[in-house]
C-alpha positions as CSV (number, residue, x, y, z in Angstrom):
1,M,-25.9,5.8,-1.7
2,I,-22.3,6.8,-2.5
3,T,-19.1,5.5,-1.0
4,A,-15.8,7.3,-1.5
5,S,-12.7,8.7,0.4
6,A,-11.2,5.2,0.9
7,P,-11.5,1.9,-1.0
8,I,-14.2,-0.5,0.0
9,K,-13.8,-4.3,-0.3
10,P,-15.9,-5.7,-3.1
11,E,-17.5,-8.3,-0.8
12,V,-18.5,-5.5,1.6
13,L,-20.0,-3.5,-1.2
14,D,-21.9,-6.6,-2.5
15,F,-23.2,-7.2,1.1
16,L,-24.4,-3.7,1.5
17,K,-26.2,-3.7,-1.8
18,V,-28.1,-6.8,-0.7
19,C,-28.8,-5.4,2.8
20,F,-30.1,-2.0,1.7
21,C,-31.6,-3.0,-1.7
22,V,-30.6,0.3,-3.2
23,P,-28.0,1.3,-5.8
24,I,-24.6,2.0,-4.1
25,M,-22.1,3.9,-6.3
26,E,-18.4,4.1,-5.6
27,G,-16.5,7.3,-6.4
28,Y,-12.9,8.2,-6.8
29,G,-10.9,11.4,-6.6
30,Q,-8.4,13.4,-4.6
31,T,-8.4,16.6,-2.7
32,E,-6.8,18.3,-5.8
33,T,-9.4,16.9,-8.2
34,A,-12.6,16.6,-6.1
35,A,-14.7,13.8,-7.6
36,A,-13.4,12.4,-10.8
37,T,-15.1,9.0,-11.4
38,I,-18.2,7.2,-10.2
39,T,-19.8,3.8,-10.9
40,L,-23.2,3.6,-12.6
41,P,-26.2,3.0,-10.5
42,N,-27.1,-0.2,-12.4
43,D,-23.6,-1.5,-12.5
44,K,-23.6,-4.9,-10.7
45,N,-19.8,-5.3,-10.9
46,T,-17.6,-4.3,-8.0
47,G,-13.9,-3.7,-7.6
48,N,-13.8,-0.7,-9.9
49,V,-14.5,3.1,-9.5
50,G,-16.4,3.6,-12.7
51,G,-15.7,6.0,-15.6
52,P,-14.9,9.7,-15.6
53,L,-17.4,12.4,-14.8
54,E,-18.5,14.7,-17.5
55,C,-16.4,17.5,-16.0
56,C,-13.1,15.8,-16.6
57,E,-11.0,13.4,-18.7
58,I,-8.6,10.6,-17.6
59,K,-5.6,9.1,-19.1
60,L,-3.0,6.5,-18.0
61,R,0.7,7.4,-18.1
62,D,3.4,4.8,-18.4
63,V,5.4,4.0,-15.2
64,P,8.4,2.0,-16.5
65,E,10.0,1.6,-13.1
66,L,7.0,-0.4,-12.0
67,S,6.4,-2.1,-15.3
68,Y,3.0,-0.5,-16.0
69,F,2.3,0.6,-19.6
70,H,-0.7,1.7,-21.6
71,T,0.2,-1.1,-24.0
72,D,-0.2,-3.8,-21.4
73,K,-2.4,-6.8,-22.2
74,P,-5.2,-7.6,-21.6
75,N,-5.8,-4.1,-20.2
76,P,-3.9,-0.8,-20.3
77,R,-2.2,0.2,-17.0
78,G,-0.4,3.2,-15.8
79,E,-0.5,6.3,-13.5
80,V,-4.0,7.9,-13.4
81,C,-3.9,11.4,-14.7
82,I,-6.9,13.7,-14.4
83,R,-7.7,17.0,-16.3
84,G,-10.8,19.1,-16.2
85,N,-12.9,21.8,-14.5
86,N,-13.0,19.8,-11.3
87,L,-9.3,20.4,-10.6
88,C,-8.2,23.0,-8.1
89,A,-6.3,26.1,-9.2
90,G,-3.1,24.8,-7.5
91,Y,-1.4,25.1,-4.1
92,F,-1.2,28.6,-2.6
93,K,2.3,30.0,-2.9
94,A,3.8,26.5,-3.4
95,P,5.3,26.4,-6.9
96,E,7.4,23.3,-6.3
97,K,4.4,21.4,-5.1
98,N,2.4,22.6,-8.1
99,K,5.2,21.4,-10.4
100,E,5.2,18.0,-8.7
101,T,1.4,17.5,-8.9
102,F,0.4,19.1,-12.2
103,D,2.2,18.8,-15.6
104,K,2.5,21.6,-18.2
105,D,-0.6,20.4,-20.0
106,G,-2.8,20.7,-16.9
107,W,-3.0,17.0,-15.9
108,A,-3.1,16.2,-12.2
109,L,-0.7,13.3,-11.5
110,T,-2.5,11.3,-8.9
111,G,0.3,8.8,-8.0
112,D,-2.3,6.0,-8.2
113,I,-1.9,3.2,-10.7
114,G,-5.0,2.3,-12.6
115,E,-6.2,-0.3,-15.0
116,L,-8.7,0.4,-17.7
117,L,-11.3,-2.4,-17.9
118,P,-13.0,-3.5,-21.2
119,N,-16.1,-1.5,-20.3
120,N,-13.9,1.7,-19.8
121,A,-14.3,1.6,-16.0
122,L,-11.2,2.5,-14.0
123,K,-9.8,0.0,-11.5
124,I,-7.2,1.2,-8.9
125,I,-4.5,-1.4,-8.5
126,D,-1.4,0.1,-7.0
127,R,0.4,3.3,-5.9
128,K,3.3,4.9,-7.7
129,K,4.4,6.7,-4.6
130,H,5.3,4.7,-1.5
131,I,2.6,6.3,0.6
132,F,-0.6,4.2,0.7
133,K,-3.9,4.5,2.4
134,L,-5.5,1.8,4.7
135,S,-9.2,0.9,4.6
136,Q,-9.9,3.5,7.4
137,G,-8.6,6.2,5.1
138,E,-5.4,6.7,7.1
139,Y,-2.2,7.4,5.0
140,I,0.9,5.3,5.9
141,A,4.4,6.2,4.9
142,P,6.3,2.9,5.0
143,E,9.8,4.3,4.5
144,K,9.4,6.5,7.5
145,L,8.4,3.5,9.6
146,E,11.2,1.3,8.2
147,N,13.7,4.0,9.0
148,T,12.3,4.3,12.5
149,F,12.2,0.6,13.3
150,I,15.6,-0.2,11.8
151,Q,17.1,2.0,14.6
152,N,16.8,-1.1,16.8
153,L,19.9,-3.1,16.1
154,V,18.0,-6.4,16.2
155,F,16.7,-5.6,12.7
156,K,19.0,-6.1,9.7
157,N,16.3,-5.5,7.1
158,I,12.6,-4.6,7.3
159,F,9.8,-4.3,4.7
160,I,6.5,-2.7,5.8
161,Y,3.5,-3.6,3.7
162,G,-0.1,-2.4,3.6
163,D,-3.1,-2.6,1.3
164,S,-5.9,-0.2,0.8
165,L,-8.5,-3.0,1.4
166,Q,-6.9,-3.9,4.7
167,D,-7.1,-2.1,8.1
168,Y,-3.6,-2.8,9.4
169,I,0.0,-3.1,8.2
170,V,2.4,-6.1,8.3
171,A,6.2,-6.4,8.4
172,I,8.8,-8.7,6.8
173,V,12.0,-8.6,9.0
174,V,15.5,-10.1,8.8
175,L,17.3,-10.2,12.1
176,E,20.9,-9.6,13.2
177,K,22.0,-12.9,14.8
178,E,24.4,-11.4,17.2
179,E,21.8,-8.9,18.4
180,V,19.2,-11.6,18.7
181,E,21.5,-13.6,20.9
182,K,22.1,-10.5,23.1
183,Y,18.4,-9.9,23.2
184,A,17.6,-13.5,24.2
185,E,20.2,-13.3,27.0
186,R,18.9,-10.0,28.2
187,E,15.3,-11.3,28.2
188,E,16.3,-14.7,29.7
189,L,15.0,-16.6,26.7
190,E,16.5,-20.1,26.2
191,Y,16.8,-22.0,23.0
192,D,18.8,-24.8,21.4
193,N,18.5,-24.1,17.7
194,Y,18.8,-20.5,16.5
195,E,16.9,-21.0,13.2
196,E,14.0,-22.6,15.1
197,F,14.1,-19.9,17.8
198,I,13.7,-16.9,15.4
199,K,10.7,-18.6,13.8
200,S,9.1,-19.4,17.2
201,D,6.0,-17.7,18.5
202,T,8.0,-16.5,21.4
203,M,10.3,-14.5,19.2
204,K,7.5,-13.2,17.1
205,N,5.5,-12.0,20.1
206,K,8.7,-10.3,21.5
207,L,9.1,-8.4,18.2
208,L,5.5,-7.4,18.0
209,K,5.9,-6.0,21.6
210,L,9.0,-4.2,20.4
211,F,7.0,-2.5,17.6
212,E,4.5,-1.4,20.3
213,E,7.3,0.2,22.3
214,F,8.1,2.3,19.2
215,R,4.6,3.7,19.3
216,V,5.5,5.5,22.5
217,T,9.2,6.3,21.9
218,S,8.7,7.5,18.4
219,N,5.2,9.0,18.8
220,L,3.5,6.8,16.2
221,N,-0.2,6.1,16.0
222,S,-1.7,2.7,16.3
223,L,-2.2,2.2,12.6
224,E,1.6,2.7,12.1
225,I,2.3,-0.4,14.2
226,P,2.5,-3.8,12.4
227,K,-0.1,-6.2,13.7
228,N,1.6,-9.2,12.2
229,L,5.1,-10.1,10.9
230,Y,7.1,-12.7,9.1
231,I,10.7,-13.4,10.1
232,H,12.8,-14.2,7.0
233,D,16.2,-15.9,7.4
234,E,17.9,-14.5,4.3
235,E,19.3,-10.9,4.1
236,F,17.9,-8.5,1.5
237,T,20.6,-8.1,-1.2
238,V,21.1,-6.7,-4.7
239,E,21.9,-10.3,-5.8
240,N,18.5,-11.7,-4.7
241,G,16.7,-8.8,-6.3
242,L,15.3,-7.1,-3.2
243,L,17.7,-4.1,-3.2
244,T,18.7,-1.6,-5.8
245,P,22.5,-1.1,-6.5
246,T,22.2,1.8,-4.0
247,F,20.8,-0.6,-1.4
248,K,17.3,0.8,-1.4
249,L,14.4,-1.6,-1.1
250,K,12.6,-2.6,-4.3
251,R,9.1,-2.6,-3.1
252,G,7.4,-4.2,-6.1
253,E,9.9,-7.0,-6.2
254,A,9.6,-7.5,-2.4
255,K,5.9,-7.8,-2.6
256,E,6.1,-10.4,-5.3
257,Y,8.9,-12.3,-3.5
258,F,6.9,-12.4,-0.2
259,I,3.4,-12.5,-1.6
260,E,2.6,-15.9,0.0
261,Q,3.8,-14.8,3.4
262,I,1.9,-11.5,3.1
263,K,-1.3,-13.3,2.1
264,E,-0.9,-15.6,5.1
265,M,-0.5,-12.6,7.5
266,Y,-3.8,-11.2,6.2
267,G,-5.6,-14.5,6.4
268,G,-5.7,-15.1,2.7
269,A,-7.3,-11.7,2.0
270,I,-7.8,-10.3,-1.5
271,F,-5.7,-7.2,-2.2
272,Q,-6.5,-4.1,-4.2
273,G,-6.2,-4.8,-7.9
274,E,-6.9,-8.5,-7.7
């Protein structure tokens, strides 16, 4: 049996191997590359996508802005690049898209961050681009969602996070105090302590309901709606390392900063690359 298209949790793959008592191989590739790697039938390890097929070669390209380098220890890391006869000829009448996806030497730049394991198997650990895929295979564009949700004045900052081994997204939010007070008055919500109120289940449930309203007003699908959230009481700033000097969210740093809260929102789940 072969699994591909979207990542599969290692524990699920182990369970299926036991249930069916047959080799289950995991493949990796993209629309532009078709199949590029696959695990060996007798490989008992999970969490990797195997080595390259005979039709292609793979290399890792440094991504300095995310601190991934081919010189990393204990294992090389970088953007996965694929070259070979399995690649498509290019996008029809789309030279700019071709230039973005393929370099001058014929390498397809996947946007995936990979780690080369000691046995030369490839492990996908991150995304270079902000777009990511959930376990159902659905692509999520977090910046689009953040720009949509921030239109409600109750939000001062918002960070949307998802992982390819999980089936829903979560949100880290910072609230505008004045707007929260107006919102509470409008919704007839009473409280004595503001800090306690914004951390309460009442406020959390109200915000989750607010996200659901965006599904209708902004024509979002159900997978684009956060199913859990954490309310943070400190604004994202350049000084605390969460924003760039041009006030853009630093996603890698934000993930590290909130990793405990993110883990908690996923019930302690293991993420891709761990």
